[in-house]
N, C-alpha and C positions, 0 to 999 in steps of 0.2 A: 220599581226597585232597580238600582244600578248594581250590577255585579261586574267584577273583573272577569276576564275570559275564564280563568280557572280559579275558583274561590280558594283562599288560603287554607281553609279547613280540608279541602280535597288534597292539596299538596302535603299537608301534615299527615293525614291518614295514609296517603300513598307511600310516603317514606316508611312508615311503620309496616306497611304491607310488602315492602321490598319492590315498590313500583314507582314509576316516574311519569308524570303527565307533561307532555311537550306541546305547547300551544303555538309553536312556530310554523306548523304545517299549513299548506294551502294546495288545493288541487288534488286532494287525496280521493281515492275511489269511494270513500264513505266518510261520514262525519267523524267517526272514531275508528282508528286502526290499531291493533296490537302489533308491536314490533319489538322483539327481544324482551327487554324488561321495561319497555315504555309503552304508553298509550299516546299515540299521535292524534292531535286534535286539529281538524281543518278549520282554521280561523276565518276562512271565507264563508263557511256554512254555519258554524257554531257561534252563538252569541255569548253563552255562559255555560259553565259546568259547575253545578252546586252539589254539595254533599247532602244526601237525604239521610243516610245511616251508615255507620261503620261498625262492622262486626269484628272487634279486635281479636277474639279467639280464633276466628277462621281467616282473619286478615282479608276480608272482602269489603269493598265499597259499593254502596248503592248510590248511584249518582243520577241527578236530573240533568239532562242535556237540553238546553234551550237553543232553538234555532229561530230564524226570523219569523216563520209562520206558525210554528208549533213547538212542543217540547216532548221529550220521551225519557224513559228510564233505562238504565243499564247497570249491570254488575261488572265490576272490574276487580282484577286480582292477579295472582301469579299461581299457575298450576304446573307442577313438574318443571319448575325453573323458567317458565315462559309466561309473559303477560297475556291476559285474555280480556276481552270485553264481550258481553252478551246482552242483547236487548231484552227487556222484560216488560211485563205489564206494570202500571203504576203501583207502588207499594210503599208502606211506611218503614218496613224493616227488610234486611237482607234475606232472612228466612222466608218471608212471604214472597219476595221476588223470585227466589230460587224455586219455590213450589210452583210459581206461575209458568215456568218453562218445562215442567215435567209433563211428558206425554201421558194421556189417560191410561194407556196400557201399563206404564211404569207405576203409576199410582195404584192401580188395581193389583199388580204383582206385589207391591210393597205391602198393601193391606192384607194380602193373602199370605204374608209371611215369607215370601221368596227373597232370596239374597239377590241384591241388585249390584251389578258391576258397571262401572263407567269408564269409558276411554274417550276423552275429548267430548265430541258432540253425540256419542252413541252410548246407549244403555243396553245392558244384556241381563237377562234373567232366565233361569232354567225353565224349559218348556218342552214337553214331548211333542214332536211333530207327528202328524198322521196324514194319511191320504197320499195321493200321487204328487211327487215333487220332482223337480229337476235340480240335480246337484252339480255345482260348479266347484272346481278345485283351484285354490289360490286366486280367488275372485275378489275384485275390489267392491267395497261397500260404498265408497265415494272416491274422491281424488286421492286420498292418502291412507285410508283404512283398508287393509287387505285381510281376508279371512282364509284359513286353510281350506275349509269347506263351507260353502254357502248353499242352502236349500231354499228354493222358492216354490211354494205350492202352486200346482197347475191352475187352480181356479181363484186363488187369492194372491195375486202378484204383489200386493202391498205388504204382505207378511214375509219377513226374511228371517231365516234361522242360520246359526253358525255353529261350527264344531271345530275343535282343534285350536290352532293358534290364530290370534287376531293381532295384527301389527299396525303400527303407525310410527313414522319417523320421530315424532316428538313426544310419544307417550310410552309407558311401560307396556310390554307385550302381555296379553292375556292368554291363558290356556284353558280350554274347556274340554272335559272328558265326556260331557253329555251335550246334547243339542240345547242351545240357548236362543231365545227370541232376541233379535236385534231391533232396537227402536231408536230412531234419531230424535234428538232434543226438539221440542216444539219451537217453531220459528215464530217470533213476534215481529210484526211489521213496525 
């Protein structure tokens, strides 16, 4: 099947979502890059972008990105005024693709009835910490997310807990008056 670089239905859904796909890019650090209100597509890597599903209520696109040797799926949309693109597992609908990137700990917390908060690529849910921990003040979770207090258990370094304010320059600030477990979104290759 022959596709234009960016299929017309992708552009139509993108306009409704407040997003723009720009296929003029080349030499980008990745096949798709979110920038402002646009998704830049590296035309030297990407052969076609096809719409798999559009969730009009949530204004999210599930797209298939075809490259020379393989293809993959991504969700694209606008969150807090900025474009984003997140790679997902293959899916038929946006909701299934969104579930595919949820970390197991977040799914378990959701099933247990805990309130889940999200800030960019991080999820937070109430969780009592116990045991010996090392507490850091105004400590980064990653390059852009900073928490007022971060606790790391002595023997389980992969677990991170936050308390107080969690900031990011592009997202609204979260405030926690109890310790919350912090879990990063699952990365899909």
